[in-house]
N, C-alpha and C positions, 0 to 999 in steps of 0.2 A: 406338199409344202415341207413336211418333215424330211423327206428324202433329199431335197435340195440342201437343207441346212446340214444334214449328215454328210453329204458329199463335200460341201465346202469345208467342214471341219476335218474330214479325212484328208483333203488336199492340203489344208494348213498343217496338219501333222506330218504329212509326207515332206513338205517343204522345210519344216523345222528339222526333221530327221536328216535331210540332205545337207542343210546348212551346218548341223552339228558334225556330220561326217567330214565335210570339207574343212571345218575348223580344226577338228582333231587330226586330220592328215597333215595340215599345215604345221601344227604344233609339233607333231611327231617328226616330221622331216627336219624341222629346225633344230629340235633337240638331238636328233641323230647326227646332224652336221656339226653341232657344237661339241658333241661327245667325241667325234672323230678328230676334231681340232685339238681337244685337250690332250689326246694321246700323242700328238705330233710335237716334235721338238721345235722350239722357236730360236731363230738366229737373228743377230743384229746385222742388217744390211745397210750399206751407205745410202745417203739420200739421193745421190746422183745415179742415173740409170746405167752408165757405163761401168761404174764400180760394182754395182749389184750384179750386173751381167757377168763381169769377170769373176767375182767370187762364186757365183752359182755355176759357172762353167768349170770350176775346179772341183766340184763335188761329183761323186760317182752317181750313177742312176739310183742306187739303193738309198744313198744319203739324201738325194733330191726327193725321193718318195716320202721320206720320213720327216721332213721339216714341214712347218706350218705353211699352208698355202696362202700366198699373197700374190699380188699382181706380177711382181718380178719372177716369182717361182713358177707361176702358170706360164709366163712367157718362155722361161728356160725349158720347161717341159715341152712346150709346143715347138721350140726350135730344134730340139734333139731328135735325130732320126731313129735312135734306138728305142724310144718310147712307143711301143705299139700296144701295150696292155693297159695303159692308164687312160 
């Protein structure tokens, strides 16, 4: 009877440990993403998609890499053929 209780307790500790690891990894990845976004320069894009696409098309690849990632920026990166390393 004691061995069953000990096994259940051990299983509970393992599950708690796995849950803590999962939570820590989620927090760590979110913090790393936010830290990388703080290093990026933010630019003001127009509200209409055509204007944002035009402005982003005028940037060089290096400038496009250095600005804060938003939906229009991701689209501009996907459209460009020269982006093979991002």
